[in-house]
Structures are given as C-alpha cells and as structure tokens.
C-alpha positions as CSV (number, residue, x, y, z in Angstrom):
1,M,-23.5,-0.6,11.8
2,Q,-20.0,0.9,12.2
3,Q,-19.4,3.6,14.8
4,Q,-17.9,6.8,13.5
5,V,-14.7,7.9,15.1
6,N,-13.6,11.6,15.1
7,I,-9.9,11.9,14.4
8,D,-7.9,15.1,14.6
9,I,-5.8,14.8,11.4
10,N,-3.4,17.4,12.8
11,K,-2.3,15.0,15.5
12,A,-1.4,12.3,13.0
13,E,2.3,11.8,12.2
14,D,3.5,12.5,8.7
15,I,5.2,9.6,6.9
16,G,8.0,10.7,4.6
17,C,9.8,8.8,1.9
18,E,12.3,6.2,3.3
19,K,15.0,7.4,0.8
20,C,14.7,11.2,0.7
21,G,12.1,12.2,3.3
22,H,9.8,13.9,0.8
23,L,6.1,14.0,2.0
24,Y,4.2,13.7,-1.2
25,F,3.4,10.5,-3.1
26,S,1.4,9.3,-6.1
27,P,-0.6,6.0,-6.3
28,V,1.0,3.3,-8.5
29,A,0.2,-0.4,-8.9
30,M,2.6,-3.3,-8.5
31,M,1.6,-6.5,-10.3
32,K,1.7,-9.8,-8.5
33,K,1.4,-13.4,-9.7
34,L,0.2,-16.3,-7.6
35,S,1.0,-19.8,-8.7
36,A,-1.8,-22.3,-9.4
37,L,-0.5,-24.3,-6.4
38,L,-1.2,-21.5,-4.0
39,S,-4.3,-20.0,-5.7
40,P,-7.7,-20.7,-4.3
41,T,-9.1,-21.3,-7.8
42,G,-6.4,-23.8,-8.8
43,Q,-5.3,-21.5,-11.7
44,E,-2.5,-18.9,-11.8
45,L,-3.7,-15.5,-10.7
46,K,-2.3,-12.1,-11.7
47,F,-3.5,-9.0,-9.8
48,P,-2.5,-5.4,-9.0
49,V,-1.5,-4.2,-5.6
50,Q,-1.8,-0.5,-4.9
51,C,1.3,1.2,-3.5
52,F,2.8,4.7,-3.5
53,Q,5.7,6.3,-5.3
54,C,7.6,9.3,-4.0
55,N,7.0,12.4,-6.2
56,E,10.6,13.5,-5.5
57,C,12.9,10.5,-6.0
58,A,10.4,7.9,-7.4
59,H,11.1,5.4,-4.6
60,V,8.2,3.0,-4.2
61,L,7.0,2.3,-0.7
62,E,6.3,-1.3,0.2
63,P,2.6,-2.0,0.1
64,I,1.0,-1.9,3.5
65,A,-0.7,-5.2,4.2
66,P,-3.4,-5.5,6.8
67,T,-2.6,-7.9,9.6
68,A,-5.0,-10.3,11.2
69,G,-5.5,-10.0,14.9
C-alpha cells in the first residue's frame, strides 16, 4: 500500500513556457514510431506520447520522461 504524502501546492514552483514564459498549457499528443528492430513485439509500433502546448505561443514542451533510479 502506498503512503499518502501531504504537499503544500503553494510551495511548488511554477513552470512557464520556455519561449514566452506563459503559465498555462493544454494537453496534446505527439506520435512516436518504434522500428521493428527495437520493438519488444518484433513489429513496428506507433503510439501517442502526451505533452503540453503553451496556450499563448503554441510552443510544445518536451515530454517529461521518468528516469530509472
């Protein structure tokens, strides 16, 4: 069972757009393709990756990938 952690959201730092500094984003999807050579199934895979687009200038933030560790 996971332990609940209480976080004060007011202490979290805002992340603005890398291009214009705007603070509001909309979810969008980037499509990825994995060749059959790299795919665990041995077949080409196509899949969406969620990322976020700035509501002001339309810049798309790079997807945040979890790191192992």
